[in-house]
N, C-alpha and C positions, 0 to 999 in steps of 0.2 A: 413354460410359463413366462409371460412377459413381465419384466420388472416394473414395479409401481413407479409412478411419477416421483414420489417423495424419495424412494430408494435411489433413483437416478440423480435426483438433486443432491442427495447426501453424498454420493460418490463424486459428483462434480465439485461440490463444496470442499470435500476432503482433498481433491486434486488441486484445487485453487489454493487452499491453505498450504499444502505441502510445497507447491511450486514457489509461492512467495516466501515461505520460510527458507527454502533452499537458496533461492536467489538473494535473499537478504543476508544469509550467512556468507555467501560468496562476496557480496559487496562489503561486508564488515571485514573480511579477510583482505580484500583489496585496499580498504582504507588503512588497515594496519601496515600493510606493505608500503603504501605511499607515505605514511607517517614515519616509518623507519628509514625510508630513503630521503626524508627531508622535503617531501612534496606536500606542503601544508594545504594548498588549495585543492589538490587532487584528493587528499584524505578527507577534507571537509565535504567535498562533493560526493564522494563514495559513501560517507557516513550519512549524508542527507538522503541519498537514494535508498540506503538500507532502512532508515527510519520510515520512509514513505512506503516501502514494500511491507514492512511489518504492520503499518497502519492499514494497509489494504487487505491483510489476511482475513479480517472479520467482516469485510464489506461485500462478500459474495451475494447475500440476499438483496442488498440495495442495487448492485450492478444488475442482477437478474430482473429486479423490478423496473429499472431504467430501460432495459432492453424490452421488457414487456410493455412499458408505456409507449415506447417508440413504435412498437408493432400493434398498438391498440389492444393488447391483451390485459393490461393492468391500468387502472385509473390513476390519475395524479394524486388523488386522496389516499389510495393504497400505498403509493410511493412515499408520501409524507409520513404515513403511519409506520412504515417499515424503517424509515430513516430515524424517526423518534425512538423506536424500539432499539435500534442499533446504538444510538447515543446512550440510552439507559442501560443497555447490557454491557457495553464496553466504552466507558467514558474516556479512557486513555487514548483511544484512536485519534481523536481530534487533536489532543496535545502532541502526540507523537508525529502526526502529519505536520503540525505547525513547526516543530523542531526540525523536521526534515526539510521543509521549505526554507527555513532560516539558514540551515547549513548550506543548502544549495545557493542561496543568495550570497552568503558569506564567501563561498568558493568563487562565485562570479566576481565579487568585488576584489578578492585577492588576486585573481587572474587579471583583472582590469588594471591593477597597480603593478603588474609585472611579477608577481609571485607565482611559483609553480605549484 
């Protein structure tokens, strides 16, 4: 028996979440190692990437809709609807992404001024 489309999507979403969770844990560990070694800029950059990965965990439906829009399987209106639903279901993802981008920018500024 062939798996249903939604069953396959659920598996892909679970894989997506687990991958980003694991990678964010590795980046958090790397940030702690950098912080312990006195590499402030590296720690800020790693923490920023960690935050961005955590914010991406819940965005699989939107990524799937973007790919569907690019291949003309999903309408732009459907993409907007799914984006709004994501914002309503997980409002913390936008804030976490903003923190991640701020940490990455801070890391860049620190490196520009010669900090490691």
